[in-house]
C-alpha angles and dihedrals in degrees: 000000000000131000089262092066127080120243118239112245112268119212115217120214112274091244092055092046091051092048092049092050092050092049091047091051091049091051093047089049089055090054092052091047087054090052090051093049092046090052092047094049093052107032091154136030111280095015111147088023091272142094128212131198094271089060090064087055090050094047091051089049088055091049089051090051088053091051092251101113095136091055090066087077092054108097092205093055095047092045092050093050094047095044090050090054093051104030093233138068111296133153136176108174124218115232103149118126115260089254090071089051085069089056095052096040095089095048097091090057084083131047111271096252094049092044090051094050093045096046094045096039096049095045090046090053089049092051096045092047091055094044090051090051093051098041099042112179090005092063095109092051091051092046093052092047093051096043097110091048093050091045091053092053093045091055099045100034095231124170094240093107087058095048092041090051092050090051090050091051090051089052094046092050092044091054087058093046093243121163087211087077084089090071098068089037090057092046089056085078084098086074104011097170089068093058101051093102091049091052091050090051093052092045097050091043088056094237093156096161090054090052092047091052091047093051092046092051092046093049092046090049090050092048090051091051090049091052091047099046105018130247092283089073088077093055089050091048092052090050091050092050091049091052091048092050090053091047091052090060094047099058092253093130119067099251093189089070092058130085100201124117088235090059091048095050096041092048087053089057103265112146111260096241093053091044089051092052090051089050090051089052091050091049093050090047090051091051091048091052090051089052092048092049091053092045090050088058095234115173111293095239089054096049090048089051089051088051090053093047091045093051089061089058098054108075127061087209102068122136121198092253090066090063086094085099089060087050088061090053090049091051090054094056102027095108090047090053095045090051094052109028126092121231090258091052092048090051092047092050090051092050093047094049090047089051093047092050101029105041092092093039093059093049092044089057091047091053096041094100096047123104114262095254094048092047090053092049094049091047091057091057097050120100120230098238092162090086091055091052092047093051089050090050090055093046093049092045091052090049092051095046092053089063121091118241114259114241 
């Protein structure tokens, strides 16, 4: 059997299935315990003298409640609010499209700790349910492999479970040939750079109804944001994106937490403009490979996995937590990999994925006790090795999938 052929479902012994389910429940229980502890440690903004990504969501929700939605895109305003909460210089910029402002607007209706636990817990359940559906009997293996990634999101309250879940819904509906797959694709306008590969897949596959639904949903979402916040929100958004683009080239962002090729090359000393052009080349190559895979009529689950993996190669601005989309790709081909890979290869894949997702996590914990200024200085000197690990994951995965299944 070649990589272009589907693997027949393999039924594990009942005892192994039971053990896997128990271990999966234990691991999921650990994630929810981590959510509870994170919410308890920071019941209010600024508690523990630190802010995490969710706190930016909450602050923007407060600005929206005060009728100041456009000011969220003003770096000076966000920096002033965050520094006042902590008593020292701190700044997490806001560059999300106005459509995501609608998502975070209700958060301040609840106390910060409860809002954190609810947002993170519900989106985690959504993501895990979809991963379980796509991976089947390989769910435990996928869960173990993605543990550092899930732990990162649990502890910072990012929205990557939401975007990863939307990608997984798109994939699940696409596997069934449903036009409704355009709905989650359109909702990905909250982080459009993560859905480029999915759009290319739908375009090359000629799924025009899916694309029409996606465009309709995205436009309706944008219109709703315009009605809610006024047309000036778009001017503010463009200014915020421009400021973020400039900051990306001036070492403002912690590159060691990213998994993009741009972050790798720039952290190694390559000038930002050259690194960006290389990143653009990588992104175009990824899109071309997705198109070739579809044209070659490879199995649908495999081409969708390639689209997920390729989407994670497009943007220069890609933190490790957004690798949830790669987790969807892994879930799609997990049984294929387990059927073909040797024990050494399985171990190596696990290590490489943990390195790709957890490189920044380890160093973030090491630097947690440092003063703000020292932490910033150390972060600038760290190399973004996550991209290296991710590229090796893709190379090893391709090598394994080219191999026939042993009888």
